[in-house]
C-alpha positions as CSV (number, residue, x, y, z in Angstrom):
1,M,0.0,0.0,0.0
2,E,2.9,2.4,0.7
3,E,4.0,2.3,-2.9
4,W,0.5,3.1,-4.2
5,D,-0.2,6.5,-5.7
6,Y,-2.9,8.8,-4.3
7,L,-6.4,8.5,-5.8
8,D,-7.4,11.4,-8.1
9,E,-9.7,13.6,-6.1
10,R,-12.0,13.9,-9.2
11,K,-12.9,10.2,-8.7
12,L,-14.4,11.0,-5.3
13,E,-17.6,12.8,-4.5
14,R,-18.7,14.5,-1.3
15,S,-20.9,12.5,0.9
16,Y,-23.3,13.8,3.6
17,D,-24.3,10.4,5.1
18,M,-22.6,7.2,6.2
19,R,-21.7,6.1,2.7
20,V,-18.1,7.2,2.8
21,C,-14.9,5.4,2.1
22,V,-14.3,4.3,5.7
23,S,-17.6,2.4,5.6
24,C,-16.9,0.7,2.2
25,V,-15.8,-2.9,1.9
26,H,-12.9,-1.8,-0.3
27,F,-11.5,0.5,2.4
28,A,-8.1,-0.5,3.9
29,H,-5.6,1.0,6.4
30,G,-2.1,0.2,7.6
31,V,1.1,1.9,8.6
32,D,4.2,2.8,6.7
33,S,7.8,2.2,7.7
34,H,7.7,5.4,9.8
35,C,4.5,4.3,11.7
36,R,2.3,6.8,9.9
37,T,-1.2,5.7,9.2
38,L,-2.1,5.0,5.6
39,V,-5.7,4.9,4.3
40,A,-6.4,3.5,0.9
41,C,-8.9,1.9,-1.5
42,Q,-8.2,-1.6,-2.4
43,L,-10.4,-1.5,-5.5
44,H,-8.5,1.5,-7.0
45,R,-5.2,0.3,-5.5
46,S,-4.6,3.9,-4.4
47,Q,-4.0,5.8,-1.2
48,L,-6.5,8.3,0.0
49,Q,-5.6,11.8,1.3
50,Q,-6.0,12.0,5.1
51,E,-9.5,12.7,6.2
52,E,-11.0,12.2,2.7
53,H,-12.1,8.7,3.8
54,L,-14.4,10.4,6.3
55,T,-16.3,12.7,3.9
56,R,-16.0,11.2,0.4
57,R,-16.9,8.1,-1.6
58,C,-16.5,7.0,-5.2
59,E,-19.2,5.5,-7.5
60,Y,-18.1,2.0,-6.5
61,W,-18.9,2.3,-2.8
62,K,-20.3,-0.8,-1.4
63,W,-21.6,-1.8,2.1
64,A,-20.5,-5.1,3.5
65,T,-24.0,-6.7,3.5
66,E,-24.4,-5.6,-0.2
67,A,-21.1,-7.4,-1.0
68,L,-22.4,-10.6,0.6
69,I,-25.6,-10.5,-1.5
70,A,-23.8,-9.7,-4.8
């Protein structure tokens, strides 16, 4: 994840409900070699800018229960 580029902000839209990156099944997090938190999208194989995961989502947002049904 550390070597991934950042996701283009044009692929993310503002969200005013719980459908944000952090609640998506594709959301991932980890730490880099300096113990800094990384947040990313596994679907896009890209890192997210800090705090974007709390307020934005992409068109492929999916809730865990939706993923089980699909």
